[in-house]
N, C-alpha and C positions, 0 to 999 in steps of 0.2 A: 609535401604536407596533406593531412589527412583534415576532413572538416567535417564534426556529429556535431549533429543537431538534439535536442529533446525536444518529443511531442506531446511527454504528458509527465507528469511528477505521483501520479495515484491515479484511480478508477474514476474519481468523480472532477477530474481538471477538466479544464477550460479546451475548446478546441479550436478558437478562432487563435490563440499563440501559437498553435501547431500549424495552421494553415499559413497563418506567417510567416514561421520560420522556414517552411520548408518551401516557398513562394521568394523568397528574399534573401533567405541564408547560404545560396548557395553549396549547398549540401553533399557530401559525399555520401552519408547516412544519413536514416533519421531512424531514432531509438525510441519505443512506447514502454514506457514502466508503469502500469496498472494494477500488479498483483499485489497484494500485501497481506498478513496472517489476517486480520479481518475479512478483508477480502474474501479471502478463500471460504472463512468460515462461512459466511453470508453467501456463495456459492453452491457449498454444501448443502445448509439448510434447505434455498431453491430448489436443487435440484431434487431434494426427498420430495419436497410438495410439489414439486411443478413438474410435469413429464417433458413436457416441451419445451423448457427452457434451455438455452444450448450449453448451458455449462463453461462459458465463454464469456470475455467482456462486456457488455451489454449495450455499450457504446460500442464497439467496432466497426459497424457500418456505415455509423455519421464522422467518425475519425478519419477514415481512409476516404470513405465522397469528398473530404475536407481537403486532402491533401494527396489525394491520388494523380489528379489536373498538373502539381506542381511537382511531383516528385518525376510521375511517366516523361516530363516533357524531359526536365534535369537530367534521368537518369539516375537519382537518388535511391539509394537500395535502404530497406524497412528492415528494422533488428525488432521485436517485441514480445513481449511474453505475454499478452493480451486473449491466449488459450486458456490460462486458468486452470480449472481442472479437464477442459476436453479441448484441448491444443491440437488435435483432428478434424475437429468440427469447425475449429476457429478458423484453421487452414481452407475450409472449405467454403466458409463467408467469403474468404477473402477473394478465392479463386473466384465469386460471382464478382464480387465490385473489381475487380480487374477486367474480366472479358465484358463486363454493361462500362467500365472505361476506354476497351477499345485496345486493353495491352493484351494480347492472347499469348502473346511472346515470352510474359514476365513469367519465371518459373518461383513455386510457393511450395517450401519445404516446413512441415510441422517435426519441430524436434517433440517424440515422446520415449515412454520408458522409466518417467519417475516417482511412479506409481508403486508402491509396494504395500499397499493396505492388505494382502492375502499375506504377506509374509514377515511383519512386522515382526509378530509375536517371536522370532526364532533369530530373528538380523537383528532387534537392537539389544541396545545396552540400555542402563538407568534411565530414568524420565530427569534430565537436566534440569529442572525446577525445582524439583524435588527431592530429587536421589531416589526414590522410590523404582521398585522393578515394574517394567512394562507392564506385566499382568495386572498389578491393579488397576488398571483404566483398558486392560486388553477389552472386555466386554464389551463395551462400551464405544472403542473405534469405529470412526465410520470410516475414515480413509488418512491416508498417511504414502508423505511424497517428500521426494530424497530433492536435494536446492544441487541442480547441476551447475556445472561453471559454464565458462565459454567454449571449449572443445568442442560437442557437438554443433554449436552455433557456425562454427569455423569453419567443419566438416560442410555443414549445409553450403555455405558459401563457398567455396570452394569446388561442391559439385557444381556450382551454378544458380544457387537461387539469388533470386532478388528482393525474394520477402521470407525472413523464416520468424516461423511461431511458435512460443516457445509454453509450458507451463512452469511449475517450479523450477527458477532458477533464480542464482543471487543476483540482486540487485547489479552490482557494477557487471557483471559479466555480458550484458545486452551490451553497455558500450567497450569494453574490454575484448568481446571477438572481433568486431573490425578490425582493429587498431595490431592483433594477432593476426588477421588475415593478411593486411596490408601492407606489415613491414616483414612477415614472414616469422613472429617471435612465436617460440617452441616453448614447453613447461619447464627447459632447463635455464631461460632468461630469466629466473626471478625477481632481478631488478628494474627491467623494463614491464614483466607483467605488475610487477606492485607500484609501481610510478604508475600505467595505464588503468588498474583497478583503482588506483587512488583518484586519478581521472573522473573514471567510471561516478565513482561515489560522489564525487563534486555537482555530477548531472542527472545523478537518476531522480532526485526530486524535485528538478523542471525550476519554477520560477523561485526555491527557495535559494539558491543561487546569486539571484537578478534583485530581490529585495522583498521577495515573497516572505513571510513568515519572519520577517526580520524587522519588518516597521513597528516601530514604537512611537508616535507621537508626541513631537518636545523633545524627545531622545535618538533617534534612529529615523529620521525623516527620508523618503525618498521620494523622487518625482511621478507625477502620476502614476498610483498605488494600481490604479482599475486598467491599466493598461501594460502591464508585467509582459516580457519580452520573456520567452525560452531560451535557453545559455546553447552558446554554441563551443567548443571548443576545437581550436587549431591544434593538430597533435603533433608531431614531431616524430619521426623516426626512433627516438628515444625513451618516446612517452612524454616528455613535456611537452606542455601546450600553454598556450593561452586561449585564455575565456571569456568571450564576449556575447554580445547579442545584437540582435537587428537594429541598424540605425533608425533613431526614431520612436522607437518602443517605452513604453515605461521602467521604470526600475533603475536600477544601478547596481554594477560590480566592480566592486573592490575592493581591500584587504580585508575589510570587518564581513561584507555579506563571505567570502568566499571561507573564510578562519570558520566563522559560525556554521557552515557548513560542514566543514571537514569534519570537526568533532560531532555530529547531528547523528548519536544512536553510536558511539564509535566508546565501548566500554575503555579499551586501554588502545592511546594509538601510538604504540609501540608494536602491537603485537591483534590488529584487525584481519582476523579472520574468514578469506572465502574459500570457495573452494580450488581456487584457481593459482592462490598464493598468499601466504600469511604478510597484510601491509605494513611498512614504518612509515609513518606520517611524520616521525618526530627531527628528521630530517628536512622537511620541507621549508623551500624558499617561496616565497608567496611575493610578488612584486609586479605593483603597477607601473604600465608601461603607457598607459595614456586612458583616453577617457573609455570609461567601461572596458579594459583592455587588462585584464591583470594575468599573465607570466607565471605557472605553477611548475616546479621540479624540485628535484630532490627529496624525490617521496624510493623508497627500495622495500624491496619485500625478502623474503625467503621463502623455502620449499612449502608447498602445501602439504597441511596434513595428512595422515592416510586415512582419515573418516569423511564423510559426507552428516551434514545436519538432516534430520528430516523432521517435516513438522507433520505434527499430527493432530487431527479433529476427533475430538469423544465427545459422546451426549453429554450432559448436563444439566437435564430436565428441561425448565420453562421457566420464564421471567413475565411476569404479572406487572403491567404498572397504568397509573393513569397520573392524572393531575386535574387541579382547580384550583381557586382565585380568589384572590379576597384585594380587594382598593378602599382607600379613604381609612381615618380616623379607626384608629384601634386594629390593624390588617395583621400587623403578628400577633396579637391574644388572639385573635380568632382563629391563626393557622394553630397554635399549639392547643388551643382548644379542641379544634378540629383532630390533631395527633392524635389527643389523649382519646376523643369519640372514636374512633379509625382502632385504634390499638385495643379496646375493649371489645368492640365487635367481631373483631379479628382471634379473640377469647372466645365469645360467643358460635363464631360458624365454625371452630377449629380448625384453624389456618396451621396449615402443618408449612413452614418456611425453613429453609436452611439457611437465608437471610432476609432479611426485610429491616427496608431504609426508608427515612422520611428525609426531602430535600424541599427548603425552604430557599425557593429563588430571590436570586438579589441579597438573600441573608444571609447562609451559610450553604451554601449547596456546593461549593467545590471543595473547601478545606473542612468541612464539617467540625466537628467539636473544638479543633484549633480557629476556629472562627472569632476573634474580638466580640463582645457585643455590640450590637449597629451602636454610633454615638447620635442616632438619631430616629425618630419614632419613623420606620419606610412606611411611603403612602400605598405601596402593594406589593401583594407577597403573593407568588404562587407555588402552591404545593404539591409535590411529585411525590408518591408512594409507589414502592418498587417492591416486591419480593422474588426470589428464585425458589421455585419448588418440583419436587419432582415431578408432576405429575400437571398436564394442561389441566385439568379440573380445579384443582389446588390453586394453579397462578390466576384462576378464573376469578378466585374470589373475589381478589383487589379491585378487575374493577366496578362487580357486580356492588358490594360493598360501598365502592364509592359513586357508584350511582346514586345509592340512596341518602347522600349528604345530598341532593339538589331539594328534595322535599323535606327531611329527615335530619337534618344538620345546623348549621347557622345560618341568621341572617346576612345576605347579603353573600351568600359562597355563588360563586360562578363557574358552572357545570360546564362541560364542553360535552359535544352530544355522544354517545356512546359508537365509539368505531372499532370496525374486525382485526386490528393491532393490537389492542391490549394485552396478548397474549403471544409472545413469542417465543418458539425453541432456542436452545442456546446450544450453540459447537463449542466446546472450550477445545482451545488450542497448547499443546504441550510440545516438548522439542525431546530430541533423542539424536543419538548419533550411532552410525553403522559404518562395516566398512567400507569403503568405496570400490571397492569388488564383485561388490555383491551387487552392483545396478549397475544395469546400462542402458543408455539413451541408444534411441534409433531412428532413425531419419525417413521422412516418408516425402516424397512428394504428391501434389494433386494436381493434374491435369485438367486442362477443362475440358467439359464435357461434349 
């Protein structure tokens, strides 16, 4: 049996549960998943404006310092996609942390080669979201990375790596790779790969399968939601697994939490496409076998596709954004008049915006025009103003006009002191497919200096 634990479900995840599962989870592998499309977009923007940015997870050192004492003692290997847009740089940072903890004999490998920015124009099919040709955004492309699967991670483990750090890989692949390496599965073992990738999908979002993003007060209550434990999978040789968590942690693992995570971000449960296998969840058996212990089996798979998905970051202008507030009687009427004032002012200053929106926080900020009229006068309203513009100068007009509301607006306007981030560059995320043979991963080991 193989014990795999989750160390994070996204970039901003808490670090203390990772240390907890590393210390008490009796793990063979600890896997960190911190790379989402939005994360990559943020990293690309920061790399463009900050030459000192490493290009990898900004919490990488903190995470490794928290778990390494336990992983070194137990011999727990680590697989992570904290490399973001610079996995080799991340590997060097991990090497430094290992050396600082005295683990000079541990081997660190970086999986590189996913970036195809300079070739995407001739490799790509149509844009998946729109069906348009890649030519329509080619001049705005900042980066393009293919989603690798588990195989390069397996190769790194087979070569002796104790820590494997990647850039863009499919999330379930981080967890599938230790299974493939340990049990000797090959790409022909589609049923086992499907089961293993399915378990990886259940683990990839961390506490979402132990009660996080599940809690709904009075409907779906869980114990100690402030102390959620990260999940552990006890994986059998055929890929079936028992999901559990460290004793004494908060949250819950039961049929409901497993089902909700199983269908999280899955468009077609019969054809969940990953780089390694097409997963079929429709025959899954979810069997509670004890307190916070659920056995998952019956997931299967079919052969992988001939293509790989590519995530493309493209320049899409700038967003200007600011907020101000009203409280007390008449707050909503003041907010509506403030919107009218600003719309007139934007006409005066000739704001050129592709999109302009006003949100009244607490009134219509989430559902917009579909929001019913409030049953009672709200006591306070926050007004958010945002516009997407082609240039930074145009986007800056939002903050400048909102500043004017401080003394040229309505009575009792609550205005924040201006701050530097009222304009931000936008890197849009698009997708396409390329022939999987057009891109080849490479494995680089980083030695102690």
